[in-house]
Backbone as ProteinMPNN parsed JSONL, in Angstrom:
{"seq_chain_A": "XXXXXXXXXXXXXXXXXXXXXXXXXXXXXXXXXXXXXXXXXXXXXXXXXXXXXXXXXXXXXXXXXXXXXXXXXXXXXXXXXXXXXXXXXXXXXXXXX", "coords_chain_A": {"N_chain_A": [[28.571, -1.289, 30.12], [25.778, 0.878, 29.723], [25.73, 3.9, 31.505], [23.832, 3.99, 34.407], [21.709, 2.566, 33.36], [19.32, -0.084, 32.931], [19.233, -2.084, 31.021], [18.802, -5.26, 29.614], [21.59, -7.368, 29.315], [21.602, -9.305, 27.289], [19.899, -8.267, 25.354], [21.395, -6.038, 24.629], [23.58, -7.331, 23.48], [22.297, -8.55, 21.304], [21.509, -6.256, 19.898], [24.043, -5.253, 19.23], [24.97, -7.32, 17.571], [23.056, -7.147, 15.521], [23.784, -4.627, 14.6], [26.306, -5.2, 13.483], [25.474, -6.854, 11.38], [23.841, -5.092, 9.906], [25.773, -3.189, 9.156], [27.359, -4.779, 7.503], [25.698, -5.189, 5.302], [25.367, -2.717, 4.078], [25.406, -0.922, 1.121], [28.131, -0.208, -1.135], [27.914, 2.175, -2.559], [26.32, 3.681, -0.903], [27.782, 4.092, 1.345], [29.162, 6.427, 2.126], [27.141, 8.277, 2.805], [25.88, 6.779, 4.819], [27.925, 6.596, 6.738], [28.212, 9.293, 7.473], [25.668, 9.917, 8.539], [25.356, 7.933, 10.542], [27.488, 8.507, 12.219], [26.692, 11.0, 13.14], [24.362, 10.236, 14.547], [25.475, 8.633, 16.588], [27.1, 10.513, 17.923], [25.186, 12.419, 18.782], [23.569, 10.789, 20.358], [25.403, 10.079, 22.352], [25.935, 12.611, 23.452], [23.371, 13.27, 24.326], [22.997, 11.248, 26.167], [24.916, 11.887, 28.102], [23.952, 14.394, 28.873], [21.447, 13.628, 29.834], [22.054, 12.064, 32.066], [23.294, 13.98, 33.623], [21.198, 15.85, 33.966], [19.418, 14.272, 35.392], [20.795, 13.935, 37.733], [20.898, 16.535, 38.686], [18.261, 17.639, 38.516], [16.548, 15.58, 39.234], [14.784, 14.071, 37.657], [13.945, 11.121, 37.343], [12.448, 8.989, 36.125], [11.965, 9.752, 33.397], [14.571, 10.195, 32.619], [15.804, 7.645, 32.861], [14.438, 6.221, 30.886], [15.143, 7.664, 28.544], [17.919, 7.32, 28.676], [18.094, 4.552, 28.311], [17.055, 4.294, 25.673], [18.816, 5.918, 24.143], [21.237, 4.664, 24.747], [20.737, 2.147, 23.646], [20.569, 2.853, 20.926], [23.22, 3.591, 20.507], [24.514, 1.12, 20.926], [23.582, -0.205, 18.71], [24.371, 1.35, 16.456], [27.162, 1.868, 16.634], [28.727, -0.576, 16.141], [27.847, -1.01, 13.475], [28.759, 1.296, 12.183], [31.525, 0.999, 12.468], [31.989, -1.338, 10.944], [31.196, -0.49, 8.35], [32.998, 1.602, 7.979], [35.468, 0.23, 7.961], [35.054, -1.418, 5.722], [34.914, 0.6, 3.781], [37.483, 1.711, 3.904], [39.003, -0.484, 2.989], [37.953, -0.7, 0.395], [38.798, 1.701, -0.716], [41.554, 1.35, -0.562], [41.845, -0.746, -2.324], [41.359, 0.412, -4.762]], "CA_chain_A": [[27.147, -1.031, 30.052], [25.436, 2.286, 29.743], [25.645, 4.401, 32.875], [22.519, 4.195, 34.987], [20.644, 1.868, 32.653], [19.042, -1.439, 33.362], [18.93, -2.868, 29.837], [19.272, -6.627, 29.688], [22.803, -7.548, 28.501], [21.297, -10.109, 26.101], [19.353, -7.332, 24.363], [22.52, -5.242, 24.132], [24.325, -8.207, 22.585], [21.516, -8.688, 20.071], [21.628, -4.985, 19.178], [25.39, -5.187, 18.658], [25.0, -8.267, 16.456], [22.281, -6.529, 14.437], [24.605, -3.553, 14.055], [27.299, -5.81, 12.604], [24.781, -7.321, 10.18], [23.456, -3.902, 9.14], [26.985, -2.635, 8.573], [27.822, -5.656, 6.431], [24.821, -5.107, 4.143], [25.301, -1.374, 3.495], [26.019, -0.927, -0.208], [29.309, 0.653, -1.244], [27.521, 3.508, -3.028], [25.653, 4.387, 0.188], [28.618, 4.089, 2.543], [29.495, 7.795, 2.545], [25.958, 8.815, 3.484], [25.668, 6.022, 6.055], [28.936, 6.988, 7.728], [27.914, 10.641, 7.959], [24.46, 9.883, 9.368], [25.551, 7.112, 11.736], [28.365, 9.257, 13.122], [25.855, 12.012, 13.781], [23.484, 9.569, 15.515], [26.282, 8.222, 17.732], [27.498, 11.713, 18.676], [24.013, 13.007, 19.437], [23.175, 9.859, 21.417], [26.355, 10.218, 23.457], [25.691, 13.908, 24.097], [22.099, 13.161, 25.039], [23.213, 10.376, 27.31], [25.632, 12.654, 29.119], [23.038, 15.418, 29.36], [20.389, 12.972, 30.601], [22.601, 11.678, 33.36], [23.525, 15.222, 34.36], [19.923, 16.442, 34.381], [18.839, 13.417, 36.431], [21.514, 14.199, 38.981], [20.599, 17.881, 39.162], [16.833, 17.926, 38.652], [15.838, 14.461, 39.841], [13.818, 13.457, 36.753], [14.488, 9.767, 37.252], [11.702, 8.148, 35.185], [12.235, 10.178, 32.024], [15.999, 10.044, 32.369], [16.107, 6.229, 32.651], [13.906, 5.845, 29.577], [16.006, 8.259, 27.522], [19.217, 6.663, 28.757], [17.96, 3.244, 27.671], [16.882, 4.466, 24.227], [20.059, 6.425, 23.555], [22.234, 3.597, 24.878], [20.407, 1.142, 22.632], [20.993, 3.379, 19.62], [24.676, 3.512, 20.423], [24.898, -0.278, 20.77], [23.229, -0.611, 17.351], [25.05, 2.095, 15.403], [28.628, 1.848, 16.713], [29.29, -1.674, 15.339], [27.545, -0.804, 12.056], [29.655, 2.341, 11.69], [32.873, 0.439, 12.378], [32.033, -2.258, 9.805], [31.148, 0.285, 7.109], [34.255, 2.344, 7.861], [36.519, -0.712, 7.553], [34.779, -1.767, 4.324], [35.259, 1.758, 2.949], [38.942, 1.8, 3.851], [39.495, -1.525, 2.093], [37.592, -0.394, -0.989], [39.682, 2.793, -1.162], [42.893, 0.782, -0.743], [41.813, -1.614, -3.494], [41.267, 1.229, -5.969]], "C_chain_A": [[26.893, 0.465, 30.164], [25.218, 2.734, 31.176], [24.2, 4.59, 33.305], [21.4, 3.448, 34.294], [20.45, 0.482, 33.222], [18.61, -2.292, 32.172], [19.545, -4.25, 30.014], [20.511, -6.791, 28.802], [22.573, -8.397, 27.253], [20.748, -9.216, 24.996], [20.465, -6.467, 23.788], [23.386, -6.06, 23.179], [23.614, -8.395, 21.258], [21.602, -7.412, 19.244], [23.0, -4.837, 18.528], [25.516, -6.121, 17.462], [24.214, -7.734, 15.261], [23.043, -5.378, 13.794], [25.674, -4.077, 13.118], [26.664, -6.266, 11.292], [24.381, -6.141, 9.298], [24.67, -3.296, 8.446], [27.499, -3.46, 7.413], [26.997, -5.472, 5.161], [24.645, -3.698, 3.573], [26.062, -1.392, 2.178], [27.164, 0.076, -0.266], [28.938, 2.063, -1.702], [26.855, 4.342, -1.935], [26.538, 4.549, 1.414], [28.948, 5.493, 3.04], [28.332, 8.423, 3.326], [25.736, 8.105, 4.814], [26.664, 6.438, 7.128], [28.643, 8.368, 8.31], [26.727, 10.613, 8.929], [24.683, 9.078, 10.644], [26.501, 7.786, 12.728], [27.578, 10.341, 13.851], [24.949, 11.388, 14.844], [24.267, 9.175, 16.769], [26.679, 9.437, 18.573], [26.326, 12.335, 19.431], [23.524, 12.096, 20.565], [24.101, 9.98, 22.622], [26.134, 11.535, 24.207], [24.391, 13.881, 24.89], [22.201, 12.296, 26.266], [23.897, 11.129, 28.435], [24.729, 13.741, 29.713], [21.922, 14.835, 30.205], [20.846, 12.561, 31.979], [22.809, 12.914, 34.224], [22.21, 15.831, 34.843], [19.24, 15.594, 35.451], [19.509, 13.676, 37.765], [21.132, 15.547, 39.563], [19.115, 18.05, 39.474], [16.031, 16.784, 39.289], [14.759, 13.862, 38.972], [14.265, 12.034, 36.455], [13.774, 8.952, 36.184], [12.006, 8.493, 33.736], [13.69, 9.932, 31.689], [16.374, 8.583, 32.12], [15.626, 5.769, 31.285], [14.797, 6.383, 28.464], [17.394, 7.622, 27.514], [19.168, 5.3, 28.087], [17.848, 3.361, 26.157], [18.185, 4.914, 23.58], [21.18, 5.399, 23.655], [21.998, 2.493, 23.865], [20.802, 1.584, 21.234], [22.505, 3.292, 19.456], [25.139, 2.068, 20.226], [24.546, -0.806, 19.381], [24.127, 0.056, 16.316], [26.574, 2.046, 15.474], [29.214, 0.659, 15.949], [29.035, -1.501, 13.837], [28.491, 0.236, 11.451], [31.074, 1.807, 11.528], [32.99, -0.476, 11.163], [32.051, -1.489, 8.488], [32.438, 1.07, 6.917], [35.39, 1.43, 7.408], [36.312, -1.143, 6.106], [35.174, -0.641, 3.385], [36.765, 1.906, 2.816], [39.508, 0.745, 2.913], [39.135, -1.261, 0.641], [38.44, 0.752, -1.556], [41.077, 2.236, -1.422], [42.955, -0.116, -1.982], [41.831, -0.821, -4.788], [42.624, 1.684, -6.46]], "O_chain_A": [[27.738, 1.212, 30.658], [24.593, 2.028, 31.967], [23.433, 5.279, 32.632], [20.232, 3.676, 34.612], [21.32, -0.052, 33.912], [17.719, -3.131, 32.302], [20.666, -4.388, 30.503], [20.482, -6.385, 27.64], [23.279, -8.228, 26.259], [21.094, -9.39, 23.827], [20.478, -6.191, 22.588], [23.871, -5.534, 22.177], [24.25, -8.399, 20.204], [21.751, -7.474, 18.023], [23.106, -4.35, 17.402], [26.106, -5.751, 16.448], [24.657, -7.857, 14.119], [22.959, -5.174, 12.583], [25.931, -3.479, 12.073], [27.244, -6.088, 10.22], [24.562, -6.184, 8.082], [24.596, -2.93, 7.272], [28.02, -2.911, 6.442], [27.531, -5.585, 4.058], [23.84, -3.51, 2.661], [27.215, -1.821, 2.12], [27.171, 1.076, 0.453], [29.566, 3.037, -1.287], [26.825, 5.569, -2.023], [26.092, 5.091, 2.425], [29.008, 5.723, 4.248], [28.535, 9.025, 4.381], [25.439, 8.748, 5.821], [26.296, 6.614, 8.29], [28.81, 8.584, 9.51], [26.778, 11.212, 10.003], [24.248, 9.494, 11.718], [26.334, 7.648, 13.94], [27.781, 10.568, 15.044], [24.788, 11.953, 15.926], [23.783, 9.359, 17.886], [26.602, 9.392, 19.8], [26.466, 12.729, 20.589], [23.109, 12.585, 21.616], [23.649, 9.983, 23.767], [26.145, 11.569, 25.437], [24.322, 14.413, 25.998], [21.571, 12.57, 27.288], [23.498, 11.019, 29.594], [24.747, 13.974, 30.922], [21.489, 15.453, 31.177], [20.105, 12.696, 32.953], [22.531, 12.893, 35.423], [22.11, 16.275, 35.987], [18.558, 16.132, 36.323], [18.859, 13.641, 38.809], [21.049, 15.701, 40.781], [18.745, 18.535, 40.544], [14.946, 17.014, 39.824], [13.874, 13.189, 39.5], [14.893, 11.777, 35.428], [14.439, 8.276, 35.399], [12.278, 7.6, 32.933], [14.006, 9.501, 30.58], [17.192, 8.31, 31.241], [16.318, 5.016, 30.599], [15.165, 5.648, 27.548], [17.974, 7.412, 26.448], [20.099, 4.927, 27.372], [18.487, 2.597, 25.432], [18.607, 4.344, 22.574], [21.99, 5.279, 22.736], [22.947, 1.959, 23.29], [21.31, 0.787, 20.445], [23.001, 2.955, 18.381], [26.056, 1.815, 19.445], [25.161, -1.769, 18.922], [24.595, -0.607, 15.391], [27.225, 2.175, 14.437], [30.136, 0.863, 15.159], [29.904, -1.808, 13.02], [28.966, 0.066, 10.328], [31.749, 2.131, 10.551], [33.975, -0.405, 10.428], [32.842, -1.807, 7.6], [32.921, 1.188, 5.791], [36.191, 1.818, 6.557], [37.273, -1.229, 5.341], [35.713, -0.894, 2.308], [37.267, 2.195, 1.73], [40.402, 1.043, 2.121], [39.923, -1.563, -0.256], [38.758, 0.762, -2.745], [41.717, 2.613, -2.404], [44.005, -0.231, -2.615], [42.277, -1.333, -5.815], [42.713, 2.382, -7.469]]}, "name": "protein", "num_of_chains": 1, "seq": "XXXXXXXXXXXXXXXXXXXXXXXXXXXXXXXXXXXXXXXXXXXXXXXXXXXXXXXXXXXXXXXXXXXXXXXXXXXXXXXXXXXXXXXXXXXXXXXXX"}
């Protein structure tokens, strides 16, 4: 689970399932763009998550930090499975060529 968050595990499971579905329906012609953008979203979400936890520990902004942690954690739970599915589909399409 995301550090310091209180997101319901059922919602995280639904987000992961939606990520798998989204990844499955990305067209092959859009896979390169999707992989670039989704990787950027995951990296920025992770960096923001780490920065949010650090700023909450140092500055004590608990309310804003929990909200941002939940949003960024939710984005990661949505985009990581989608990115993995599209990456595997891309690898298989390259190997088939």
